[in-house]
C-alpha positions as MATLAB code, in Angstrom:
seq = 'XXXXXXXXXXXXXXXXXXXXXXXXXXXXXXXXXXXXXXXXXXXXXXXXXXXXXXXXXXXXXXXXXXXXXXXXXXXXXXXXXXXXXXXXXXXXXXXXXXXXXXXXXXXXXXXXXXXXXXXXXXXX';
ca = [
     -21.452    1.434   -3.076;
     -19.234   -0.082   -0.376;
     -21.766    0.294    2.434;
     -21.550   -3.293    3.701;
     -17.954   -4.031    2.762;
     -16.080   -5.355   -0.236;
     -18.010   -8.634   -0.685;
     -21.328   -7.102   -1.841;
     -19.437   -4.585   -3.984;
     -17.447   -7.307   -5.748;
     -20.628   -9.376   -6.170;
     -22.354   -6.422   -7.842;
     -19.429   -6.084  -10.248;
     -18.911   -9.749  -11.074;
     -22.451  -11.101  -10.872;
     -24.721   -8.110  -11.477;
     -27.657  -10.023  -12.992;
     -27.937  -12.504  -10.131;
     -27.544   -9.690   -7.587;
     -30.338   -7.716   -9.260;
     -32.596  -10.774   -9.329;
     -31.944  -11.289   -5.615;
     -32.904   -7.686   -4.880;
     -36.097   -7.945   -6.941;
     -37.035  -11.251   -5.301;
     -36.507   -9.793   -1.829;
     -38.600   -6.747   -2.757;
     -41.422   -9.024   -3.850;
     -41.372  -11.498   -0.984;
     -40.754   -9.025    1.854;
     -42.854   -6.212    0.316;
     -40.138   -3.589    0.900;
     -38.655   -0.682   -1.048;
     -35.689   -1.084   -3.357;
     -33.389    0.725   -0.898;
     -34.348   -1.667    1.895;
     -33.966   -4.692   -0.380;
     -30.494   -3.563   -1.502;
     -29.475   -2.949    2.114;
     -30.660   -6.398    3.140;
     -29.012   -8.078    0.143;
     -25.693   -6.354    0.916;
     -25.916   -7.279    4.606;
     -26.712  -10.887    3.678;
     -23.755  -11.107    1.282;
     -21.417   -9.540    3.825;
     -22.391  -11.824    6.718;
     -25.049  -14.434    5.860;
     -25.192  -16.088    9.293;
     -25.710  -12.846   11.224;
     -28.254  -11.626    8.674;
     -30.230  -14.892    8.919;
     -30.061  -14.804   12.711;
     -31.323  -11.206   12.729;
     -34.233  -12.099   10.431;
     -35.151  -15.016   12.705;
     -35.031  -12.730   15.737;
     -37.235  -10.177   13.953;
     -39.848  -12.909   13.410;
     -39.714  -13.579   17.156;
     -40.487   -9.947   17.988;
     -37.060   -8.304   18.158;
     -36.700   -4.817   16.628;
     -36.083   -4.634   12.893;
     -32.644   -3.445   11.773;
     -32.602   -0.750    9.110;
     -29.829   -1.722    6.714;
     -30.331    1.454    4.662;
     -28.832    3.701    7.368;
     -25.100    4.239    7.051;
     -23.364    3.941   10.414;
     -20.424    6.412   10.609;
     -18.164    3.772   12.201;
     -19.010    1.284    9.440;
     -18.409    3.975    6.815;
     -14.942    4.679    8.228;
     -14.084    0.972    8.319;
     -15.312    0.469    4.774;
     -13.278    3.466    3.595;
     -10.144    1.981    5.144;
     -10.819   -1.292    3.299;
     -11.497    0.460    0.027;
      -8.602    2.906    0.120;
      -5.846    1.120    2.038;
      -6.229   -2.587    2.664;
      -7.515   -3.681   -0.743;
      -4.688   -2.038   -2.767;
      -2.168   -3.385   -0.252;
      -3.470   -6.941   -0.672;
      -3.456   -6.584   -4.459;
       0.142   -5.329   -4.327;
       1.298   -8.221   -2.106;
      -0.403  -10.845   -4.284;
       0.942   -9.270   -7.470;
       4.497   -9.079   -6.078;
       4.365  -12.677   -4.895;
       3.129  -13.972   -8.242;
       5.683  -11.871  -10.110;
       8.517  -13.124   -7.917;
       7.424  -16.736   -8.337;
       7.251  -16.373  -12.120;
      10.724  -14.806  -12.310;
      12.428  -17.138   -9.800;
      10.505  -20.410   -9.503;
      12.902  -21.882   -6.951;
      14.253  -25.411   -6.540;
      12.404  -28.607   -7.251;
      10.376  -29.597   -4.213;
      10.662  -33.334   -4.544;
      13.283  -35.782   -5.736;
      10.437  -37.768   -7.329;
       9.784  -34.933   -9.778;
      13.456  -34.795  -10.796;
      13.254  -38.372  -12.131;
      10.249  -37.413  -14.245;
      12.080  -34.473  -15.760;
       9.543  -32.003  -14.391;
      12.134  -29.962  -12.507;
      15.058  -30.340  -14.917;
      14.818  -26.757  -16.132;
      15.095  -25.477  -12.559;
      18.030  -27.597  -11.380;
      21.509  -26.410  -12.380;
      23.753  -29.167  -13.746;
];
């Protein structure tokens, strides 16, 4: 599910219908199997410029890349993202938002004080 990184995975979760339509369209236009279409769609979502460049090179005679094969190095990197980096980022963002909500800090501008925007944050 995380073969080409977090971007295609998140896209499948948040925009499943559009993702599925993209896969079906690619299957029809490129005349490929579902597995190959999914691999290409994931690679395109993960890095659109490289994917487009590769497709252009394939038209010019370069060897075709098989996006259905799982590279062990890529699998290890994806596992690190899935199991370590993503929860860490979520924790940092959550802590930052929580801290900001509990202690909003001083008013940033004297102009806002005159408007009464920061009055609840400034001790009198």
